[in-house]
C-alpha positions as CSV (number, residue, x, y, z in Angstrom):
1,M,-36.0,14.5,18.5
2,S,-35.6,18.3,18.5
3,L,-32.8,20.5,19.7
4,T,-34.0,23.4,21.8
5,A,-32.3,26.7,22.3
6,R,-31.0,25.6,25.8
7,E,-28.9,22.8,24.2
8,Q,-25.6,23.9,22.8
9,P,-22.9,21.8,21.1
10,I,-19.7,21.6,23.1
11,Y,-17.6,19.2,20.9
12,T,-18.1,18.0,17.3
13,T,-16.2,15.4,15.2
14,R,-16.8,13.1,12.2
15,A,-17.0,9.3,12.3
16,H,-18.7,6.3,10.8
17,V,-21.7,5.2,13.0
18,F,-22.6,1.6,13.7
19,Q,-25.2,-0.2,15.9
20,I,-25.1,-3.7,17.3
21,D,-27.3,-6.1,15.5
22,P,-30.4,-6.4,17.8
23,T,-30.9,-10.0,16.8
24,T,-27.5,-11.6,17.2
25,K,-26.0,-9.0,19.5
26,K,-22.7,-9.8,17.8
27,N,-22.4,-8.1,14.4
28,W,-22.2,-4.4,13.7
29,V,-24.8,-2.8,11.4
30,P,-23.7,0.4,9.6
31,A,-26.0,3.3,10.6
32,S,-24.5,5.7,8.0
33,K,-23.1,5.1,4.5
34,Q,-20.3,7.6,5.1
35,A,-18.7,9.6,7.9
36,V,-21.2,11.9,9.6
37,T,-21.1,14.6,12.2
38,V,-21.2,13.4,15.9
39,S,-21.6,16.1,18.5
40,Y,-21.8,16.4,22.3
41,F,-24.8,18.7,23.4
42,Y,-25.3,20.3,26.9
43,D,-28.7,21.1,28.2
44,S,-28.2,23.9,30.7
45,T,-31.8,23.7,32.0
46,R,-31.8,20.0,32.8
47,N,-28.0,19.9,33.4
48,S,-27.7,16.9,31.1
49,Y,-25.5,15.8,28.2
50,R,-26.4,14.0,25.0
51,I,-24.5,12.6,22.0
52,I,-26.4,13.4,18.8
53,S,-25.7,12.5,15.2
54,V,-28.0,13.2,12.2
55,D,-27.6,11.7,8.7
56,G,-29.6,13.9,6.4
57,S,-33.0,14.0,8.0
58,K,-32.5,10.8,10.0
59,V,-31.4,10.8,13.6
60,I,-29.0,7.8,14.0
61,I,-27.7,8.7,17.5
62,N,-29.6,10.2,20.4
63,S,-27.9,9.0,23.5
64,T,-28.2,10.7,26.9
65,I,-24.9,10.2,28.9
66,T,-25.2,8.8,32.4
67,P,-22.5,8.2,35.0
68,N,-22.9,4.4,34.5
69,M,-21.9,4.5,30.9
70,T,-18.4,3.5,29.7
71,F,-16.7,4.2,26.4
72,T,-14.5,1.4,25.4
73,K,-11.7,1.4,22.7
74,T,-11.8,-1.9,20.9
75,S,-9.1,-1.0,18.3
76,Q,-6.9,1.9,17.3
77,K,-9.7,3.7,15.4
78,F,-12.9,2.2,16.8
79,G,-14.8,2.7,20.1
80,Q,-18.2,1.8,21.5
81,W,-20.6,2.4,24.4
82,A,-23.9,0.9,25.6
83,D,-27.1,2.9,26.0
84,S,-29.6,1.0,28.2
85,R,-32.4,3.5,27.5
86,A,-32.0,3.0,23.7
87,N,-31.4,-0.8,24.4
88,T,-28.5,-0.8,22.0
89,V,-24.7,-0.4,21.6
90,F,-23.3,2.4,19.5
91,G,-20.0,2.1,17.7
92,L,-17.9,4.8,16.0
93,G,-15.2,4.3,13.5
94,F,-12.7,7.3,13.2
95,A,-10.3,8.3,10.6
96,S,-7.3,8.4,13.0
97,E,-6.4,7.3,16.5
98,Q,-6.1,10.9,17.7
99,Q,-9.7,11.6,16.9
100,L,-10.7,8.4,18.8
101,T,-8.6,9.4,21.8
102,K,-10.1,13.0,21.9
103,F,-13.6,11.6,21.7
104,A,-12.9,9.1,24.5
105,E,-11.4,11.9,26.7
106,K,-14.5,14.1,26.0
107,F,-16.8,11.1,26.9
108,Q,-15.0,10.7,30.3
109,E,-15.2,14.4,31.0
110,V,-18.9,14.6,30.2
111,K,-19.5,11.4,32.2
112,E,-17.9,13.1,35.2
113,Q,-20.0,16.2,34.7
114,A,-23.2,14.0,34.6
115,K,-22.1,12.3,37.8
116,L,-21.6,15.6,39.5
117,A,-25.0,16.8,38.3
118,R,-26.7,13.7,39.6
119,D,-25.0,14.0,43.0
120,K,-26.1,17.6,43.3
121,S,-29.7,16.7,42.4
122,Q,-29.8,14.0,45.0
123,E,-28.4,16.4,47.6
124,K,-31.0,18.9,46.7
125,V,-33.8,16.4,47.0
126,E,-32.5,15.2,50.4
127,T,-32.2,18.7,51.6
128,L,-35.8,19.5,50.6
129,S,-37.1,16.3,52.2
130,N,-35.3,17.1,55.5
131,H,-36.5,20.7,55.4
132,S,-40.1,19.5,54.8
133,Q,-40.0,17.1,57.7
134,S,-38.5,19.7,60.1
135,E,-41.0,22.3,59.1
136,S,-43.9,19.8,59.6
137,G,-42.5,19.0,63.1
138,R,-42.3,22.7,64.1
139,D,-45.7,23.5,62.7
140,T,-47.7,21.1,64.9
141,P,-46.4,22.3,68.4
142,S,-46.8,26.0,67.5
143,T,-50.4,25.4,66.6
144,N,-51.2,23.5,69.8
145,Q,-49.4,26.2,71.8
146,A,-51.4,28.9,70.1
147,S,-54.6,27.1,70.7
148,S,-53.9,26.5,74.4
149,I,-52.8,30.1,75.0
150,N,-55.5,32.0,73.1
151,G,-58.4,29.6,73.7
152,T,-60.7,30.6,70.9
153,D,-60.5,30.3,67.1
154,D,-61.0,34.0,66.6
155,E,-58.2,34.9,68.9
156,K,-56.0,32.2,67.1
157,I,-56.7,33.7,63.7
158,S,-56.1,37.2,65.0
159,H,-52.7,36.4,66.5
160,V,-51.1,33.9,64.1
161,G,-53.1,34.1,60.9
162,P,-50.4,35.5,58.4
163,E,-47.5,33.2,59.7
164,A,-49.7,30.1,59.7
165,A,-50.8,30.8,56.1
166,L,-47.2,31.2,55.1
167,L,-46.1,28.1,56.9
168,Q,-49.0,26.1,55.5
169,S,-48.2,27.2,51.9
170,E,-44.6,26.4,52.4
171,N,-45.6,23.0,54.0
172,E,-47.8,22.2,51.0
173,R,-45.0,23.1,48.6
174,L,-42.5,21.0,50.5
175,K,-45.0,18.1,50.6
176,S,-45.5,18.3,46.9
177,A,-41.7,18.4,46.4
178,V,-41.3,15.3,48.7
179,E,-44.0,13.5,46.8
180,Q,-42.4,14.5,43.5
181,S,-39.0,13.3,44.9
182,N,-40.5,10.0,46.0
183,T,-42.1,9.6,42.6
184,N,-38.7,10.4,41.0
185,A,-37.0,8.1,43.3
186,K,-39.3,5.2,42.4
187,K,-38.8,6.2,38.7
188,W,-35.1,6.2,39.2
189,E,-35.3,2.9,41.0
190,T,-37.2,1.5,38.0
191,E,-34.6,3.0,35.6
192,L,-31.8,1.6,37.8
193,Q,-33.3,-1.8,37.7
194,T,-33.7,-1.5,34.0
195,L,-30.1,-0.3,33.7
196,R,-28.9,-3.3,35.8
197,E,-30.8,-5.7,33.6
198,N,-29.5,-4.1,30.4
199,N,-26.0,-4.0,31.9
200,A,-26.3,-7.7,32.7
201,R,-27.4,-8.4,29.1
202,L,-24.6,-6.2,27.8
203,V,-22.1,-8.0,30.0
204,D,-23.3,-11.3,28.7
205,A,-23.1,-10.0,25.2
206,L,-19.6,-8.6,25.9
207,Q,-18.5,-11.9,27.3
208,E,-20.0,-13.7,24.4
209,S,-18.2,-11.2,22.1
210,S,-15.0,-11.8,24.0
211,A,-15.4,-15.5,23.5
212,N,-16.1,-15.0,19.8
213,V,-13.0,-12.8,19.6
214,E,-10.9,-15.5,21.1
215,S,-12.5,-18.0,18.7
216,W,-11.8,-15.6,15.8
217,K,-8.2,-15.1,17.0
218,K,-7.7,-18.9,17.1
219,Q,-9.3,-19.2,13.6
220,L,-7.1,-16.3,12.4
221,S,-4.0,-18.1,13.9
222,A,-5.0,-21.3,12.2
223,C,-5.6,-19.4,8.9
224,K,-2.2,-17.8,9.2
225,E,-0.6,-21.1,9.8
226,E,-2.5,-22.6,6.9
227,S,-1.5,-19.5,4.8
228,D,2.2,-20.0,5.7
229,T,1.9,-23.7,4.8
230,L,0.3,-22.8,1.5
231,R,2.9,-20.2,0.8
232,K,5.6,-22.8,1.4
233,K,3.9,-25.3,-0.9
234,I,3.5,-22.5,-3.5
235,A,7.2,-21.7,-3.2
236,E,8.0,-25.5,-3.6
237,L,5.7,-25.7,-6.6
238,E,7.3,-22.6,-8.1
239,A,10.7,-24.2,-7.6
240,Q,9.5,-27.4,-9.2
241,C,8.0,-25.4,-12.0
242,N,11.3,-23.6,-12.5
243,E,13.1,-27.0,-12.6
244,A,10.5,-28.3,-15.0
245,N,10.9,-25.2,-17.2
246,Q,14.7,-25.7,-17.1
247,E,14.2,-29.4,-18.1
248,R,11.9,-28.3,-20.9
249,Q,14.5,-25.8,-22.1
250,K,17.2,-28.5,-22.0
251,N,14.9,-30.9,-23.8
252,A,14.2,-28.3,-26.5
253,Q,17.9,-27.7,-26.8
254,L,18.5,-31.5,-27.0
255,T,15.8,-31.8,-29.7
256,V,17.4,-29.0,-31.7
257,R,20.8,-30.7,-31.3
258,V,19.4,-34.1,-32.4
259,K,17.9,-32.5,-35.5
260,E,21.3,-30.9,-36.3
261,L,23.0,-34.3,-35.8
262,E,20.4,-36.0,-38.0
263,A,21.1,-33.3,-40.7
264,E,24.8,-33.9,-40.4
265,L,24.3,-37.6,-40.5
266,Q,22.4,-37.2,-43.7
267,E,25.1,-35.1,-45.1
268,K,27.8,-37.6,-44.2
269,E,25.7,-40.4,-45.7
270,Q,25.4,-38.4,-48.9
271,E,29.2,-37.8,-48.9
272,L,29.7,-41.5,-48.3
273,E,27.4,-42.3,-51.2
274,N,29.4,-39.9,-53.4
275,L,32.7,-41.5,-52.3
276,R,31.3,-45.0,-53.2
277,K,30.3,-43.7,-56.6
278,Q,33.8,-42.2,-56.9
279,A,35.4,-45.5,-55.8
280,E,33.7,-47.2,-58.7
281,I,35.7,-45.0,-61.2
282,I,39.0,-45.4,-59.3
283,P,40.4,-48.0,-61.8
284,Q,39.7,-45.7,-64.7
285,L,41.2,-42.9,-62.8
286,M,44.3,-45.0,-62.0
287,S,44.8,-45.7,-65.7
288,E,44.3,-42.1,-66.6
289,C,46.7,-41.2,-63.7
290,E,49.4,-43.6,-65.1
291,S,49.1,-42.1,-68.6
292,I,49.2,-38.6,-67.1
293,T,52.2,-39.7,-65.1
294,S,54.0,-40.8,-68.2
295,K,53.0,-37.6,-70.0
296,L,54.2,-35.7,-66.9
297,Q,57.6,-37.5,-67.0
298,A,58.0,-36.7,-70.7
299,A,57.0,-33.1,-70.0
300,E,59.5,-33.0,-67.2
301,T,62.2,-34.3,-69.6
302,R,61.3,-31.8,-72.2
303,N,61.1,-29.1,-69.5
304,K,64.7,-30.0,-68.5
305,E,65.8,-29.6,-72.1
306,L,63.9,-26.3,-72.3
307,E,65.6,-25.2,-69.1
308,G,69.0,-26.0,-70.6
309,R,68.1,-24.0,-73.7
310,I,66.8,-21.2,-71.5
311,E,70.1,-21.2,-69.6
312,G,72.0,-21.0,-72.8
313,L,69.7,-18.2,-74.1
314,Q,70.1,-16.4,-70.7
315,L,73.9,-16.6,-71.2
316,D,73.6,-15.2,-74.7
317,I,71.3,-12.5,-73.4
318,N,73.8,-11.6,-70.7
319,D,76.6,-11.4,-73.2
320,S,74.5,-9.3,-75.6
321,R,73.6,-7.0,-72.7
322,Q,77.2,-6.7,-71.7
323,K,78.2,-5.9,-75.3
324,Q,75.4,-3.4,-75.5
325,G,76.7,-1.8,-72.3
326,N,80.1,-1.6,-73.8
327,M,78.7,-0.1,-77.0
328,K,76.7,2.4,-75.0
329,I,79.9,3.5,-73.2
330,E,81.9,3.8,-76.4
331,L,78.9,5.6,-78.1
332,K,78.8,8.0,-75.1
333,K,82.5,8.7,-75.4
334,L,82.1,9.2,-79.2
335,M,79.2,11.6,-78.5
336,N,81.3,13.5,-76.0
337,V,84.1,13.8,-78.6
338,L,81.6,14.9,-81.3
339,D,80.2,17.5,-78.9
340,G,83.7,18.8,-78.4
341,K,84.3,18.9,-82.1
342,L,81.0,20.7,-82.7
343,D,82.0,23.2,-80.1
344,E,85.3,23.8,-81.8
345,L,83.5,24.1,-85.1
346,Q,81.2,26.6,-83.7
347,E,84.0,28.6,-82.3
348,F,85.8,28.4,-85.6
349,R,82.6,29.7,-87.4
350,Q,82.4,32.5,-84.9
351,G,86.0,33.4,-85.6
352,L,85.4,33.4,-89.3
353,S,82.4,35.6,-88.9
354,K,84.4,38.1,-86.9
355,L,87.2,38.1,-89.5
356,G,84.6,38.6,-92.3
357,A,83.1,41.5,-90.4
358,D,86.5,43.1,-89.8
359,N,87.4,42.9,-93.4
């Protein structure tokens, strides 16, 4: 496949390219490992359109668009079309739904252009065929008329030579065009029959794919129901596991509590054993307690006597304190009198000193 100068790209995008599996006619086989450039090309000489995609040096799409082709969107980002000449189905996976929509719109536009080009070609062939037949019909009577009028071959050549040569060359050209159009018509009939057969196979494959899709949908629905059931079971098992974990925690707490109670029981048993040992010495303690009680009574009696003595001593102390207080008062009065006397003596001394100084 080679692109000539007369072919120009009119639209280009990027997509992942797939082809239908030729064996099963069901599964998609990737034709490219990554997104590649996919372009519409227009051949101005042949007035034809092609979709071409190249991955490196390998041509993965070379599809001439015909009016019978249909581009089908099978999902939000995937579309496909059947090429009877290549005997395959191409699929394109786009990065977004907008790219798919733009490609589909361009496919429909190019398809309409291809249809118009085919109609114009058929009209041109029919026009050439009709013109050839009319020219052939006109040429025969004019020759006979010329022959009947002029009579001899020399006269016929001298009168109508240039026009007959021109008509004859035009007639030959038209005959060759008609033969070519007949050949093309047979070829187109063969291609049309091939297209019909391929379309029938593609329709069967599409119907089978639709049936498989319905089957897959049913399987998907069954899987979803089974998934929902499994999720419910998982939720129930998780709840049971949570309950089991709670029971385990309770059992662990109970185990710890039992150990604590066992330790307390051992402590109580030890205390009981100590009490039993102490109960064995209770009679001795009772005798000691009686002796201590008698000693305590004697001590209390002596304590009462000491309290009586203390009360007497306290009275004596109070009396002595009172006497001391009285003595302090009298001593204070005496000190005041003595201070007054000393003051008088001081004044007397000062008076004597003045007298001595005067004398």
